[in-house]
MIDOSE-1310 file (N, C-alpha, C; in nm, 2 decimals, decimal comma, always signed):
residues 83
mers	+0,08/-0,12/+0,00/+0,00/+0,00/+0,00/+0,09/+0,12/+0,00; +0,06/+0,22/-0,09/+0,14/+0,34/-0,10/+0,09/+0,44/+0,00; +0,19/+0,51/+0,06/+0,15/+0,62/+0,16/+0,09/+0,74/+0,09; +0,00/+0,81/+0,16/-0,07/+0,92/+0,10/+0,02/+1,05/+0,12
srvl	+0,13/+1,04/+0,19/+0,22/+1,15/+0,21/+0,36/+1,10/+0,22; +0,45/+1,19/+0,21/+0,59/+1,16/+0,21/+0,66/+1,26/+0,29; +0,75/+1,22/+0,37/+0,83/+1,31/+0,46/+0,95/+1,36/+0,39; +0,97/+1,49/+0,39/+1,08/+1,56/+0,33/+1,17/+1,62/+0,44
avsv	+1,29/+1,62/+0,43/+1,38/+1,68/+0,52/+1,46/+1,79/+0,44; +1,46/+1,91/+0,50/+1,54/+2,02/+0,43/+1,62/+2,09/+0,54; +1,73/+2,14/+0,49/+1,82/+2,22/+0,58/+1,81/+2,36/+0,56; +1,78/+2,44/+0,66/+1,78/+2,59/+0,65/+1,85/+2,65/+0,77
ppet	+1,90/+2,77/+0,76/+1,96/+2,83/+0,87/+1,86/+2,84/+0,99; +1,92/+2,85/+1,11/+1,83/+2,85/+1,23/+1,73/+2,97/+1,23; +1,77/+3,09/+1,18/+1,68/+3,20/+1,17/+1,56/+3,17/+1,08; +1,59/+3,11/+0,96/+1,49/+3,07/+0,87/+1,39/+2,97/+0,93
ardf	+1,44/+2,88/+1,01/+1,36/+2,78/+1,08/+1,27/+2,85/+1,18; +1,32/+2,95/+1,25/+1,24/+3,02/+1,35/+1,13/+3,10/+1,28; +1,17/+3,17/+1,16/+1,07/+3,24/+1,09/+0,96/+3,15/+1,04; +0,99/+3,03/+0,99/+0,90/+2,94/+0,94/+0,80/+2,90/+1,05
eria	+0,85/+2,86/+1,17/+0,77/+2,83/+1,28/+0,68/+2,94/+1,33; +0,74/+3,06/+1,33/+0,66/+3,18/+1,37/+0,54/+3,20/+1,27; +0,57/+3,20/+1,14/+0,46/+3,22/+1,04/+0,36/+3,11/+1,06; +0,40/+2,98/+1,08/+0,30/+2,87/+1,10/+0,21/+2,90/+1,22
deeg	+0,27/+2,95/+1,33/+0,20/+2,98/+1,45/+0,10/+3,10/+1,42; +0,15/+3,20/+1,36/+0,07/+3,32/+1,33/-0,05/+3,28/+1,24; -0,03/+3,19/+1,14/-0,13/+3,15/+1,05/-0,22/+3,04/+1,11; -0,19/+2,99/+1,22/-0,27/+2,88/+1,28/-0,26/+2,75/+1,19
rnrs	-0,14/+2,73/+1,13/-0,12/+2,61/+1,05/-0,01/+2,53/+1,11; -0,01/+2,40/+1,07/+0,10/+2,32/+1,10/+0,21/+2,34/+0,99; +0,32/+2,28/+1,01/+0,43/+2,31/+0,92/+0,40/+2,25/+0,78; +0,34/+2,13/+0,78/+0,30/+2,07/+0,65/+0,20/+2,16/+0,57
elfr	+0,10/+2,21/+0,64/+0,01/+2,29/+0,57/+0,07/+2,42/+0,52; +0,16/+2,48/+0,60/+0,23/+2,60/+0,55/+0,32/+2,57/+0,43; +0,39/+2,46/+0,44/+0,48/+2,42/+0,33/+0,40/+2,40/+0,20; +0,28/+2,33/+0,21/+0,20/+2,31/+0,09/+0,15/+2,44/+0,03
emlr	+0,11/+2,54/+0,12/+0,06/+2,67/+0,07/+0,18/+2,74/+0,01; +0,30/+2,74/+0,07/+0,41/+2,81/+0,01/+0,44/+2,75/-0,13; +0,43/+2,62/-0,14/+0,46/+2,56/-0,27/+0,36/+2,60/-0,38; +0,23/+2,61/-0,34/+0,12/+2,65/-0,43/+0,15/+2,79/-0,47
vyrv	+0,18/+2,88/-0,38/+0,21/+3,02/-0,41/+0,33/+3,03/-0,50; +0,43/+2,95/-0,48/+0,55/+2,96/-0,56/+0,52/+2,91/-0,71; +0,44/+2,81/-0,72/+0,40/+2,77/-0,85/+0,33/+2,88/-0,93; +0,24/+2,95/-0,86/+0,17/+3,06/-0,93/+0,27/+3,17/-0,97
yret	+0,36/+3,20/-0,88/+0,47/+3,30/-0,90/+0,55/+3,26/-1,03; +0,58/+3,13/-1,04/+0,66/+3,09/-1,16/+0,58/+3,10/-1,29; +0,45/+3,06/-1,28/+0,36/+3,07/-1,40/+0,34/+3,21/-1,44; +0,33/+3,30/-1,34/+0,32/+3,44/-1,37/+0,44/+3,49/-1,44
grfe	+0,56/+3,45/-1,39/+0,68/+3,49/-1,46/+0,69/+3,45/-1,60; +0,65/+3,32/-1,62/+0,65/+3,27/-1,76/+0,56/+3,35/-1,85; +0,44/+3,38/-1,80/+0,34/+3,45/-1,88/+0,40/+3,59/-1,91; +0,46/+3,66/-1,81/+0,51/+3,79/-1,84/+0,62/+3,79/-1,94
tlqr	+0,71/+3,68/-1,93/+0,81/+3,67/-2,03/+0,76/+3,65/-2,17; +0,65/+3,57/-2,18/+0,59/+3,55/-2,32/+0,52/+3,68/-2,36; +0,46/+3,75/-2,27/+0,40/+3,88/-2,30/+0,50/+3,98/-2,35; +0,61/+3,99/-2,29/+0,72/+4,08/-2,33/+0,77/+4,04/-2,47
ygaa	+0,79/+3,91/-2,49/+0,84/+3,86/-2,62/+0,73/+3,90/-2,73; +0,61/+3,87/-2,70/+0,50/+3,90/-2,80/+0,49/+4,05/-2,83; +0,50/+4,13/-2,73/+0,50/+4,28/-2,75/+0,62/+4,32/-2,83; +0,74/+4,27/-2,81/+0,85/+4,31/-2,89/+0,84/+4,26/-3,03
qarr	+0,79/+4,14/-3,05/+0,77/+4,10/-3,19/+0,66/+4,18/-3,26; +0,56/+4,22/-3,19/+0,45/+4,31/-3,25/+0,51/+4,44/-3,29; +0,59/+4,50/-3,20/+0,66/+4,63/-3,23/+0,75/+4,61/-3,36; +0,82/+4,50/-3,36/+0,91/+4,48/-3,47/+0,85/+4,48/-3,60
igvv	+0,72/+4,43/-3,61/+0,65/+4,42/-3,74/+0,55/+4,54/-3,75; +0,56/+4,63/-3,66/+0,48/+4,75/-3,67/+0,34/+4,74/-3,62; +0,31/+4,65/-3,53/+0,18/+4,64/-3,47/+0,19/+4,70/-3,34; +0,12/+4,82/-3,33/+0,13/+4,90/-3,20/+0,00/+4,94/-3,14
tead	-0,11/+4,93/-3,22/-0,24/+4,97/-3,17/-0,34/+4,86/-3,20; -0,45/+4,87/-3,13/-0,56/+4,77/-3,16/-0,61/+4,77/-3,30; -0,60/+4,89/-3,36/-0,64/+4,90/-3,50/-0,55/+4,82/-3,59; -0,42/+4,82/-3,56/-0,32/+4,74/-3,63/-0,36/+4,59/-3,62
verl	-0,40/+4,55/-3,50/-0,44/+4,41/-3,48/-0,56/+4,37/-3,56; -0,66/+4,46/-3,55/-0,79/+4,44/-3,63/-0,76/+4,44/-3,78; -0,67/+4,53/-3,83/-0,64/+4,53/-3,97/-0,58/+4,40/-4,01; -0,48/+4,35/-3,93/-0,42/+4,22/-3,96/-0,51/+4,10/-3,96
iees	-0,61/+4,10/-3,87/-0,71/+4,00/-3,87/-0,80/+4,00/-3,99; -0,84/+4,12/-4,03/-0,92/+4,14/-4,15/-0,84/+4,09/-4,27; -0,72/+4,13/-4,28/-0,63/+4,09/-4,39/-0,62/+3,94/-4,40; -0,60/+3,88/-4,29/-0,58/+3,73/-4,29/-0,71/+3,66/-4,32
rgl	-0,82/+3,72/-4,29/-0,95/+3,66/-4,33/-1,00/+3,69/-4,47; -0,92/+3,78/-4,53/-0,95/+3,82/-4,67/-1,07/+3,91/-4,68; -1,09/+3,99/-4,57/-1,21/+4,08/-4,57/-1,18/+4,21/-4,63
């Protein structure tokens, strides 16, 4: 039978461990709950960073080909549809 959880051991400086414990206490969570929430937030942070990177790339490519306004986008759509 496979366990529904797994124990992880990590090493952190004593001050970080104290901060972690303090935050868990303040939040009324145990360490496992706090760790899971921190991981969830970090995943969102990473995805947001990827999105922003893609957004910057897309904006740079649009500027490179002269698409700077919504009207430019609408014009390109109409051109591609043959309207």
